[in-house]
RODO-2510 file (C-alpha; in nm, 4 decimals, decimal comma):
residues 559
     n   res          X          Y          Z
     1     m     8,9435     8,5004     7,5832
     2     t     9,2794     8,5700     7,7200
     3     p     9,4996     8,7388     7,4454
     4     e     9,7440     8,4034     7,4652
     5     a     9,5018     8,2155     7,3991
     6     l     9,4445     8,4045     7,0732
     7     s     9,7834     8,4097     6,9948
     8     s     9,8229     8,0527     7,0591
     9     a     9,5773     7,9973     6,8325
    10     l     9,7229     8,1976     6,5377
    11     f    10,0348     8,0619     6,6152
    12     d     9,8539     7,7288     6,5575
    13     i     9,7128     7,8590     6,2020
    14     v    10,0132     8,0521     6,0508
    15     t    10,2886     7,7095     6,1570
    16     a    10,0530     7,5181     5,9310
    17     r    10,0832     7,7419     5,7066
    18     l    10,4899     7,7455     5,7252
    19     d    10,5079     7,3135     5,7415
    20     a    10,3210     7,2826     5,4073
    21     r    10,5027     7,5175     5,2592
    22     r    10,8118     7,3228     5,3733
    23     a    10,6325     6,9903     5,2668
    24     a    10,5876     7,1624     4,9065
    25     e    10,9318     7,3114     4,8370
    26     p    11,1770     7,1602     5,0725
    27     d    11,4438     7,3956     4,9287
    28     a    11,2679     7,6734     4,9892
    29     a    11,3424     7,9552     5,2872
    30     a    11,0208     7,9426     5,5175
    31     e    11,1022     8,0924     5,8769
    32     t    11,0861     7,9372     6,2127
    33     i    10,8960     8,1441     6,4631
    34     s    10,7319     8,0798     6,8069
    35     v    10,4394     8,2528     6,9754
    36     v    10,6048     8,4887     7,0854
    37     d    10,6175     8,5936     6,7443
    38     v    10,2384     8,6276     6,6905
    39     q    10,2171     8,9365     6,8365
    40     l     9,8701     9,1243     6,9617
    41     e     9,8346     9,4945     7,0014
    42     r     9,5291     9,6837     7,1005
    43     p     9,4166     9,9516     6,8018
    44     r     9,4029    10,3024     6,8756
    45     n     9,0229    10,3051     6,7202
    46     r     8,8244    10,0581     6,8759
    47     d     8,6402    10,0379     6,5774
    48     h     8,9287     9,8020     6,4416
    49     g     8,8322     9,5842     6,6239
    50     d     8,9538     9,4077     7,0260
    51     w     9,2627     9,2914     6,8678
    52     t     9,5535     9,3787     6,5286
    53     t     9,8605     9,1705     6,4427
    54     n    10,1016     9,2456     6,1411
    55     i    10,1758     8,8215     6,1494
    56     a    10,0975     8,8016     5,7842
    57     m    10,3157     9,1189     5,7284
    58     k    10,6430     8,9427     5,8780
    59     l    10,5889     8,5977     5,7216
    60     a    10,4678     8,6644     5,3425
    61     k    10,7725     8,7251     5,2692
    62     s    10,9096     8,3670     5,3152
    63     l    10,6050     8,1961     5,1903
    64     g    10,6432     8,3816     4,8858
    65     t    10,3366     8,5759     4,8614
    66     n    10,1480     8,9202     4,8735
    67     p    10,1623     9,0470     5,2966
    68     r     9,7618     9,1434     5,2508
    69     a     9,6686     8,8403     5,0124
    70     f     9,8634     8,6384     5,3033
    71     a     9,6234     8,7360     5,5335
    72     a     9,3086     8,7570     5,3467
    73     e     9,4084     8,3874     5,3058
    74     l     9,4218     8,3112     5,7168
    75     t     9,0947     8,5633     5,7621
    76     p     8,8439     8,2065     5,6949
    77     e     9,0402     8,0408     5,9525
    78     i     9,0815     8,2975     6,2464
    79     e     8,7409     8,3118     6,2034
    80     a     8,7007     7,9993     6,2581
    81     i     8,8573     8,0028     6,6393
    82     d     8,5840     7,9799     6,8895
    83     g     8,5235     8,3308     7,0883
    84     v     8,6105     8,5124     6,7660
    85     a     8,2930     8,7061     6,6235
    86     k     8,4648     8,9246     6,2894
    87     v     8,8218     8,9659     6,1189
    88     d     8,9253     9,2565     5,8822
    89     v     9,1881     9,3164     5,6886
    90     a     9,3646     9,6437     5,6658
    91     g     9,5860     9,8583     5,5398
    92     p     9,9023     9,6371     5,4038
    93     g     9,7880     9,3154     5,5438
    94     f     9,7216     9,4094     5,9427
    95     i     9,4907     9,1767     6,0142
    96     n     9,2119     9,3137     6,3018
    97     i     8,9944     9,0912     6,5022
    98     t     8,7028     9,1451     6,6707
    99     l     8,5717     8,8255     6,9644
   100     e     8,2385     8,7607     7,0466
   101     t     8,1414     8,9484     7,3789
   102     a     8,0572     8,6588     7,5823
   103     a     8,4437     8,5696     7,4911
   104     a     8,5764     8,9157     7,5412
   105     g     8,4381     8,9478     7,8713
   106     e     8,5829     8,5798     7,9760
   107     i     8,9429     8,7622     8,0315
   108     v     8,7144     8,8796     8,4023
   109     r     8,7021     8,5154     8,5543
   110     t     9,0726     8,4420     8,4141
   111     i     9,1848     8,7831     8,6550
   112     l     9,0243     8,6792     8,9483
   113     e     9,0932     8,3286     8,9160
   114     a     9,4271     8,4444     8,9148
   115     g     9,4293     8,6850     9,1928
   116     d     9,7125     8,8466     9,2857
   117     d     9,9118     8,6651     9,0010
   118     y     9,7533     8,8064     8,6974
   119     g    10,0031     9,0033     8,5102
   120     h    10,2818     8,8321     8,5598
   121     n    10,4194     8,6364     8,2504
   122     h    10,7426     8,4030     8,1601
   123     v    10,9316     8,6403     7,9030
   124     l    11,2543     8,6308     8,1130
   125     d    11,2438     8,3366     8,3568
   126     g    11,5721     8,1860     8,3700
   127     l    11,7784     8,4912     8,3265
   128     s    11,9547     8,5148     8,7003
   129     v    11,9619     8,9453     8,7781
   130     n    12,1445     9,1341     9,0546
   131     m    11,9601     9,4968     9,0256
   132     e    12,2514     9,7345     9,2012
   133     f    12,0815    10,0723     9,2670
   134     v    12,0847    10,3307     9,5393
   135     s    12,4357    10,2285     9,6386
   136     a    12,4435    10,5920     9,8257
   137     n    12,7735    10,6604    10,0241
   138     p    12,7166    10,5355    10,3738
   139     t    12,8617    10,9149    10,5006
   140     g    12,5218    11,0922    10,5680
   141     p    12,1356    11,1150    10,4737
   142     l    11,9549    10,9829    10,1540
   143     h    11,8051    11,2758     9,9670
   144     l    11,5931    11,3722     9,6528
   145     g    11,7883    11,2361     9,3898
   146     h    11,8911    10,8995     9,5667
   147     t    11,5095    10,8603     9,6046
   148     r    11,4081    10,8663     9,2300
   149     w    11,7097    10,5935     9,2261
   150     a    11,4960    10,3931     9,4961
   151     a    11,1955    10,3772     9,3303
   152     l    11,2919    10,3422     8,9892
   153     g    11,5405    10,0675     9,1073
   154     d    11,2826     9,9181     9,2883
   155     a    10,9906     9,9485     9,0287
   156     i    11,2220     9,7791     8,7752
   157     a    11,3567     9,4815     8,9843
   158     r    10,9573     9,4108     9,0353
   159     v    10,8219     9,3954     8,6835
   160     l    11,2013     9,2263     8,6247
   161     s    11,0518     8,9689     8,8788
   162     a    10,6724     8,9599     8,7692
   163     s    10,8110     8,8703     8,4334
   164     g    11,0179     8,5226     8,5864
   165     a    11,3473     8,6754     8,5795
   166     d    11,5309     8,5380     8,9735
   167     v    11,6684     8,9141     9,0483
   168     t    11,8348     8,9759     9,3689
   169     t    11,8654     9,3626     9,5036
   170     e    12,1610     9,5369     9,5861
   171     y    12,3178     9,7556     9,7447
   172     y    12,6734     9,8799     9,7331
   173     i    12,8531    10,0547    10,0350
   174     n    13,1013    10,2976     9,9807
   175     d    13,2734    10,2054    10,2597
   176     a    13,6013    10,2352    10,1378
   177     g    13,8659    10,5039    10,0925
   178     n    13,9440    10,9105    10,1778
   179     q    13,5843    10,9249    10,2086
   180     m    13,5300    10,7243    10,5061
   181     d    13,7966    10,8624    10,6578
   182     n    13,6943    11,2916    10,6466
   183     f    13,3699    11,1395    10,7394
   184     g    13,5010    11,0002    11,0881
   185     a    13,7187    11,3352    11,1030
   186     s    13,4320    11,5124    11,1217
   187     v    13,2320    11,2827    11,3770
   188     l    13,5645    11,3107    11,5897
   189     a    13,5302    11,6981    11,5242
   190     a    13,1431    11,7286    11,6386
   191     a    13,2210    11,4712    11,9312
   192     k    13,4983    11,7447    12,0363
   193     g    13,2834    12,0598    11,9657
   194     e    13,5069    12,2042    11,7210
   195     p    13,4508    12,2912    11,3304
   196     t    13,4253    12,0823    11,0340
   197     p    13,7494    11,9890    10,8938
   198     q    13,8485    12,1435    10,5930
   199     g    13,7017    11,8178    10,3531
   200     g    13,4455    11,6991    10,6267
   201     y    13,0926    11,6498    10,6534
   202     p    12,8773    11,9265    10,8037
   203     g    12,4983    11,9106    10,9012
   204     e    12,3207    11,8473    11,2339
   205     y    12,3312    11,5007    11,1501
   206     i    12,6977    11,4590    11,2555
   207     q    12,6340    11,6146    11,5655
   208     e    12,4042    11,3729    11,6114
   209     l    12,6239    11,0686    11,4602
   210     a    12,9255    11,2380    11,7440
   211     a    12,6066    11,1335    12,0562
   212     k    12,5750    10,8258    11,9890
   213     v    12,9335    10,7471    11,9692
   214     l    13,0225    10,9282    12,2020
   215     a    12,7225    10,7151    12,4306
   216     q    12,8958    10,4047    12,2824
   217     v    13,2728    10,5007    12,3043
   218     p    13,2356    10,7686    12,6517
   219     n    13,6099    10,6969    12,6501
   220     l    13,6868    10,8382    12,2317
   221     l    13,8144    11,1770    12,3657
   222     e    14,1213    11,0454    12,5426
   223     l    14,1923    10,7724    12,2442
   224     p    14,5581    10,8944    12,0294
   225     e    14,4155    11,0820    11,6560
   226     k    14,4621    10,8125    11,5064
   227     e    14,2691    10,5654    11,6736
   228     a    14,0214    10,7883    11,7546
   229     i    13,9253    10,8834    11,3795
   230     a    13,8694    10,5123    11,3086
   231     v    13,6367    10,4488    11,5906
   232     a    13,4546    10,7997    11,5057
   233     r    13,4279    10,6601    11,1633
   234     d    13,3535    10,3005    11,2009
   235     l    13,0655    10,3858    11,4728
   236     g    12,9425    10,6555    11,2945
   237     y    12,9498    10,4487    10,9455
   238     l    12,7201    10,1686    11,1176
   239     q    12,4841    10,4150    11,3308
   240     q    12,3815    10,6549    10,9529
   241     l    12,3744    10,3276    10,7440
   242     e    12,1467    10,1708    10,9753
   243     e    11,9581    10,5020    10,9446
   244     i    11,9630    10,4917    10,5398
   245     k    11,8065    10,1438    10,5793
   246     t    11,5588    10,2571    10,7807
   247     s    11,4889    10,5317    10,5147
   248     l    11,4678    10,3221    10,2448
   249     e    11,2647    10,0791    10,4255
   250     n    10,9965    10,3534    10,5053
   251     f    11,0323    10,3918    10,1612
   252     n    10,9411    10,0227    10,0800
   253     v    11,2277     9,9182     9,9582
   254     h    11,3828     9,6441    10,0486
   255     f    11,7355     9,4983     9,9510
   256     d    11,8398     9,1046     9,9805
   257     v    12,2185     9,1728     9,9863
   258     f    12,4249     9,5191    10,1695
   259     f    12,7631     9,4597     9,9831
   260     s    13,0548     9,6624    10,1322
   261     e    13,3560     9,7226     9,9219
   262     r    13,5471     9,6570    10,2174
   263     t    13,4608     9,2950    10,1552
   264     l    13,7040     9,3865     9,7633
   265     h    14,0060     9,5319     9,9941
   266     a    13,9838     9,2095    10,2974
   267     v    14,2500     9,0095    10,2534
   268     d    14,2334     8,6630    10,2633
   269     p    14,4043     8,4636    10,5588
   270     e    14,4970     8,1650    10,3765
   271     t    14,5682     8,2865    10,0120
   272     g    14,7022     8,6173    10,1157
   273     t    14,5777     8,7761     9,8476
   274     s    14,2532     9,0136     9,8236
   275     l    13,9487     9,0001     9,5532
   276     i    14,1230     9,3051     9,3792
   277     d    14,4500     9,1358     9,3975
   278     q    14,2142     8,8143     9,2750
   279     a    14,0943     9,0590     8,9962
   280     a    14,3677     9,1794     8,7919
   281     v    14,4959     8,8257     8,7992
   282     r    14,2104     8,7023     8,6383
   283     l    14,2105     9,0233     8,4149
   284     r    14,5505     8,9520     8,3351
   285     e    14,5171     8,5586     8,2135
   286     q    14,2303     8,6952     8,0119
   287     g    14,5241     8,8933     7,8512
   288     h    14,4218     9,2648     7,8828
   289     v    14,7037     9,3290     8,1432
   290     f    15,0040     9,5275     8,0565
   291     e    15,2659     9,7828     8,3245
   292     k    15,3378    10,1175     8,2099
   293     d    15,4825    10,4002     8,4342
   294     d    15,5592    10,2144     8,7080
   295     a    15,0882    10,1126     8,6490
   296     v    14,9281     9,8287     8,6409
   297     w    14,6496     9,9261     8,3552
   298     v    14,3401     9,7465     8,1733
   299     r    14,3471     9,7375     7,7888
   300     t    14,0129     9,8752     7,7845
   301     t    14,0581    10,0668     7,4470
   302     d    14,0103     9,7283     7,2209
   303     f    13,6866     9,7534     7,3725
   304     g    13,5517    10,0706     7,3371
   305     d    13,6164    10,3004     7,6195
   306     d    13,7990    10,5994     7,5728
   307     k    14,1052    10,4884     7,7636
   308     d    14,2732    10,2248     7,9232
   309     r    14,2299    10,2038     8,2911
   310     v    14,4496    10,2333     8,5466
   311     l    14,4238     9,9019     8,8090
   312     t    14,7322    10,0226     9,0311
   313     r    14,9261    10,3014     9,0741
   314     g    15,2982    10,3033     9,0404
   315     n    15,2706    10,3509     9,4201
   316     g    15,0730    10,0732     9,4819
   317     i    14,7709    10,2164     9,6135
   318     t    14,4611    10,0038     9,3587
   319     t    14,2342    10,2222     9,2246
   320     y    13,8015    10,2796     9,2052
   321     f    13,8765    10,1171     8,8685
   322     a    14,0009     9,8152     9,0301
   323     a    13,7431     9,7834     9,3180
   324     d    13,4703     9,7848     9,0189
   325     a    13,6775     9,5584     8,7768
   326     a    13,6486     9,2920     9,1320
   327     y    13,3419     9,3991     9,1813
   328     y    13,1846     9,3107     8,8560
   329     l    13,3751     8,9991     8,9136
   330     n    13,2411     8,8539     9,2331
   331     k    12,8829     8,9433     9,0424
   332     k    13,0000     8,7022     8,7534
   333     d    13,1243     8,4567     9,0081
   334     r    12,7867     8,4706     9,1739
   335     g    12,6324     8,3555     8,8676
   336     f    12,4101     8,6508     8,7774
   337     t    12,3444     8,6294     8,4132
   338     e    12,2864     9,0647     8,3621
   339     k    12,4395     9,3065     8,5996
   340     i    12,2425     9,5894     8,6218
   341     y    12,3524     9,9479     8,7088
   342     l    12,1115    10,2313     8,8185
   343     l    12,3788    10,5588     8,8358
   344     g    12,3084    10,9292     8,8332
   345     a    12,3592    11,1387     8,6252
   346     d    12,6697    11,2081     8,6982
   347     h    12,7859    10,8897     8,5895
   348     h    12,7753    10,8660     8,2237
   349     g    13,1234    10,8514     8,2138
   350     y    13,0975    10,5003     8,3505
   351     v    12,9300    10,3216     8,0532
   352     g    13,1871    10,2855     7,8427
   353     r    13,4033    10,1922     8,0941
   354     l    13,2534     9,9488     8,2749
   355     k    13,0622     9,7790     7,9152
   356     a    13,4450     9,7403     7,8175
   357     l    13,5624     9,5790     8,1626
   358     a    13,2555     9,3383     8,1134
   359     a    13,4692     9,2320     7,7870
   360     a    13,7525     9,2342     7,9480
   361     a    13,6140     8,9590     8,1758
   362     g    13,4370     8,7830     7,9509
   363     d    13,1154     8,8600     7,9421
   364     d    12,9481     9,0075     7,6459
   365     p    12,8699     9,3792     7,7484
   366     d    12,5238     9,3728     7,5216
   367     v    12,4129     9,0890     7,7468
   368     n    12,5611     9,1143     8,0368
   369     i    12,5819     9,4348     8,1765
   370     k    12,2913     9,6893     8,1087
   371     i    12,3818    10,0646     8,2580
   372     l    12,0085    10,2640     8,3390
   373     i    12,1957    10,6371     8,3621
   374     g    11,8814    10,8673     8,5834
   375     q    11,8701    11,1922     8,5316
   376     l    11,7981    11,5432     8,7821
   377     v    11,4745    11,5481     8,9660
   378     n    11,3257    11,7954     9,1828
   379     l    11,0492    11,8616     9,3592
   380     n    10,9143    12,2421     9,3861
   381     g    10,8472    12,3626     9,7528
   382     a    11,1096    12,0581     9,9227
   383     k    11,3032    12,2685    10,1499
   384     l    11,6562    12,1666    10,2786
   385     s    11,7358    11,9346    10,5569
   386     k    11,7635    12,1212    10,8720
   387     r    11,9606    11,8077    10,9904
   388     a    12,1792    11,7806    10,6521
   389     g    12,1705    12,1232    10,5884
   390     n    12,2290    12,1213    10,1753
   391     i    11,9839    11,8669    10,0912
   392     v    11,6413    11,7412     9,9952
   393     e    11,6541    11,5144    10,2521
   394     l    11,4222    11,1475    10,1934
   395     d    11,2810    11,1367    10,5191
   396     d    11,1724    11,5240    10,5315
   397     l    10,9897    11,4324    10,2005
   398     l    10,7949    11,1100    10,3615
   399     n    10,7596    11,2925    10,6046
   400     w    10,5920    11,5561    10,3490
   401     v    10,4750    11,4389    10,0369
   402     g    10,4092    11,0473    10,1542
   403     a    10,5617    10,7378    10,0140
   404     d    10,2858    10,6583     9,7388
   405     a    10,2877    11,0041     9,6059
   406     l    10,7050    10,9625     9,5845
   407     r    10,6986    10,6011     9,4312
   408     y    10,4363    10,6768     9,2029
   409     s    10,5608    10,9912     9,0219
   410     l    10,8581    10,8926     9,0358
   411     a    10,8452    10,5103     8,8433
   412     r    10,6443    10,7625     8,6403
   413     y    10,8963    10,8513     8,3743
   414     p    11,1355    10,7739     8,1620
   415     a    11,4453    10,7136     8,4154
   416     d    11,6556    10,8835     8,1635
   417     s    11,4188    11,2130     8,1756
   418     p    11,4960    11,5286     8,3589
   419     l    11,1847    11,5833     8,6186
   420     s    11,0470    11,8575     8,7776
   421     l    10,7558    11,7827     9,0150
   422     d    10,4716    12,0275     9,2404
   423     g    10,5166    11,9079     9,5389
   424     e    10,1713    12,0659     9,6477
   425     t     9,9439    11,9059     9,3140
   426     l    10,1394    11,5602     9,5095
   427     r     9,9583    11,6236     9,7929
   428     s     9,5991    11,7157     9,6896
   429     r     9,3340    11,5003     9,6798
   430     t     9,2384    11,5608     9,3024
   431     n     9,2187    11,4193     8,9616
   432     d     9,5216    11,6468     8,8949
   433     n     9,7281    11,4391     9,0778
   434     p     9,7936    11,0666     8,9021
   435     v     9,8236    10,8693     9,2472
   436     f     9,5311    11,0031     9,3857
   437     y     9,3458    10,9292     9,0595
   438     v     9,4718    10,5811     9,0264
   439     q     9,4019    10,5049     9,4281
   440     y     9,0706    10,6242     9,3928
   441     a     8,9695    10,4500     9,1214
   442     h     9,0681    10,1251     9,3534
   443     s     8,9322    10,2155     9,6555
   444     r     8,6461    10,3280     9,4499
   445     t     8,5673     9,8976     9,3431
   446     r     8,6145     9,8552     9,6840
   447     s     8,3362    10,0432     9,8150
   448     v     8,0897     9,9060     9,5090
   449     a     8,1891     9,5342     9,6101
   450     k     8,1337     9,6089     9,9744
   451     n     7,7566     9,8014     9,8947
   452     a     7,6904     9,5415     9,6622
   453     l     7,7181     9,2586     9,9207
   454     a     7,4739     9,4936    10,1212
   455     a     7,2471     9,5481     9,8816
   456     g     7,2273     9,1327     9,7927
   457     v     7,4422     9,1135     9,4925
   458     d     7,6873     8,8446     9,5113
   459     r     7,9063     8,6592     9,1915
   460     s     7,6942     8,3747     9,2003
   461     a     7,6596     8,4350     8,8294
   462     f     7,8747     8,5014     8,5627
   463     e     7,7013     8,5891     8,2196
   464     p     7,9979     8,7497     8,0308
   465     a     7,7748     8,8597     7,7050
   466     l     7,5955     9,0590     7,8957
   467     l     7,8558     9,3016     7,9249
   468     t     7,8271     9,5028     7,6132
   469     h     7,7752     9,8824     7,6748
   470     e     8,0551    10,0956     7,5407
   471     t     8,2837    10,1080     7,8358
   472     e     8,2174     9,8173     7,9398
   473     t     8,4247     9,7019     7,6575
   474     e     8,6822     9,9744     7,6393
   475     l     8,6978     9,8335     8,0218
   476     l     8,7133     9,5127     7,9292
   477     g     9,0310     9,5658     7,6377
   478     s     9,1860     9,7893     7,8898
   479     l     9,2509     9,4711     8,1944
   480     q     9,3591     9,2402     7,9209
   481     e     9,6632     9,4732     7,8964
   482     l     9,8459     9,4192     8,2463
   483     p    10,0489     9,0630     8,1146
   484     r    10,1636     9,2571     7,7767
   485     i    10,2414     9,5681     7,9219
   486     v    10,4529     9,3661     8,2620
   487     a    10,5974     9,1627     8,0300
   488     q    10,7062     9,5171     7,7848
   489     a    10,8009     9,6560     8,1126
   490     a    11,0403     9,4057     8,2071
   491     e    11,1922     9,3377     7,8893
   492     l    11,2781     9,7401     7,8310
   493     r    11,3764     9,8070     8,1988
   494     e    11,0371    10,0691     8,1581
   495     p    10,8319    10,0899     8,4904
   496     h    10,6728    10,4252     8,3489
   497     r    10,4416    10,1722     8,1649
   498     v    10,2599    10,0016     8,3793
   499     a    10,1685    10,3765     8,5536
   500     r    10,0960    10,4836     8,2446
   501     y     9,8749    10,1935     8,1781
   502     l     9,6799    10,2226     8,5164
   503     e     9,5709    10,5478     8,4893
   504     e     9,4413    10,4231     8,1274
   505     v     9,2437    10,1523     8,3455
   506     a     9,1466    10,4271     8,5809
   507     g     8,9633    10,6198     8,2981
   508     h     8,8280    10,3478     8,1892
   509     y     8,6625    10,1852     8,5281
   510     h     8,5385    10,5733     8,5994
   511     r     8,3429    10,6406     8,2898
   512     w     8,1972    10,3239     8,3096
   513     y     8,1220    10,3395     8,7356
   514     g     7,9279    10,6912     8,5435
   515     a     7,7709    10,5031     8,3169
   516     c     7,6784    10,1594     8,4333
   517     r     7,5105    10,0047     8,7823
   518     v     7,5997     9,7814     9,0103
   519     l     7,3583     9,7951     9,2145
   520     p     6,9824     9,8123     9,1706
   521     l     6,7614    10,1030     9,1569
   522     g     6,4928    10,1344     9,3427
   523     d     6,2531     9,8160     9,3929
   524     e     6,4558     9,6874     9,0657
   525     p     6,4882     9,3111     9,2115
   526     v     6,8627     9,2107     9,1827
   527     s     6,9912     9,0345     8,8171
   528     d     7,2413     8,8341     8,6172
   529     l     7,3626     9,1401     8,4641
   530     h     7,4163     9,2780     8,7996
   531     r     7,6130     9,0288     8,9313
   532     t     7,8154     9,0028     8,5905
   533     r     7,9145     9,3716     8,6287
   534     l     8,0588     9,2808     9,0396
   535     w     8,2752     9,0963     8,8623
   536     l     8,3625     9,3553     8,6089
   537     n     8,4329     9,5473     8,8868
   538     d     8,6335     9,3634     9,1329
   539     a     8,8138     9,2017     8,8340
   540     t     8,9656     9,5910     8,8027
   541     g     9,0111     9,6261     9,1227
   542     q     9,2345     9,3368     9,1351
   543     v     9,4184     9,4911     8,8093
   544     i     9,5090     9,8094     8,9740
   545     r     9,5947     9,6097     9,2568
   546     n     9,8201     9,4556     9,1012
   547     g    10,0045     9,7063     8,8904
   548     l    10,0168     9,9815     9,1838
   549     d    10,1892     9,6924     9,3884
   550     l    10,4808     9,6604     9,0800
   551     l    10,5741    10,0467     9,1476
   552     g    10,5774     9,9794     9,4994
   553     v    10,2505    10,1850     9,5951
   554     s     9,9449    10,0478     9,8559
   555     a     9,6224     9,9948     9,6962
   556     p     9,4126    10,1155     9,9892
   557     d     9,0514    10,0635    10,0399
   558     r     8,9002    10,3712    10,1555
   559     m     9,0243    10,7294    10,0738
***
């Protein structure tokens, strides 16, 4: 019996009680619930059963009864559910449910039939999400900080998609503004063999970009200074952006959209206005724009911001906030119900202004925008990039530690927790390395399956009632949890829950492997117990594989 089937059966039982209450006392308050309100949890103490629910405590008040007494009333009906072996009432009204061995083991069949889709759920069906993350300036290589946002952002997008949301991953290219002119001047200076200009970008990578630009435009140094800077800027930027994209793909992070900031500034020849101009008009129509000191402002303090924000300065130059406004409205126009921003630790000040912007645009800041602030990360033993000079570069990290260890370790912790990782631990092939521990469990399931085939053990029989060993009970219990864990990770935007879950599954599997045999010993004949345990072995491999995929991590067959 799956958790979903048990929840549905419990829902039918309590709904009948609510309907009876309404029929008997039409004027009495009786709560309306859905099947998602019937939540099941795994008891911390396995002696308390396979599942526990607090539904009696939730509904007792609306039914005018005591929670524990109501739980006791429900007990006979729950015990009558096919596959339930025992029901106990604990504490103030918790209902603990123990399944029959065969019913508990049926999750194995469910997992293998679902295959790669096991763990997927529908809690976010109908939600359209724009997930923007990384968005590093295209003026240099990606560094360790960007690496964390890439791993987290992509993992969040994956669990959202697995829970039914329609997700678009997006990289905002900051390709407008003074930093781009400084970048162009730096590339040109390198091409001339001159020192890096004040406020420019140093590093060997600038020398490399300059060589590529010169190869494309051999007469670069003959152009007028202003034109030469523009050419160096635009061609160098395209080269750097391609390098960023390649680094991300090597990190197994794919973006659906690369959105250029220049798009917001570009003037439409038909209307004679830019998206930034149009944003100002739309916010004015909402009644939130005013003029003061020759500048154009948005009254964001009406929506909790610490100060009002300038759209256009007195000299006619638009601000970064104006671009933020145009970009938010562009996302809204593209139909995204929720706009998620994953920002760095130095962007706390953006939370208030972005939420105020959403409200000024007519959205609900508690529903239509979510801002996640990622904290700093350091990796002990990581060396500064020789090319960039002052950063730990993503490409160097990939060569040193590997994509799997980096992705898993960075997604293993909440975004808002400062993080210090040990590089040598991540490189090690020991149980101290969490990703190795989980991946090794998967490779062990594949090795067992291969050896079983050679020994004549196949999946021609499945008798879940035979899975009675305590390690089998533990393993079965954890395998049932993946859909709930994925749904919870998606709703909370916390993919680290998937990583911690996988470590629990791996631990249960390793203990089961040590206690129960899939292969017959010596001349022992192949039995249905061996065959059924092969099903359990393969189902465990499927769960680990599915969970690792949600984190963007591979599931190797051999270690």
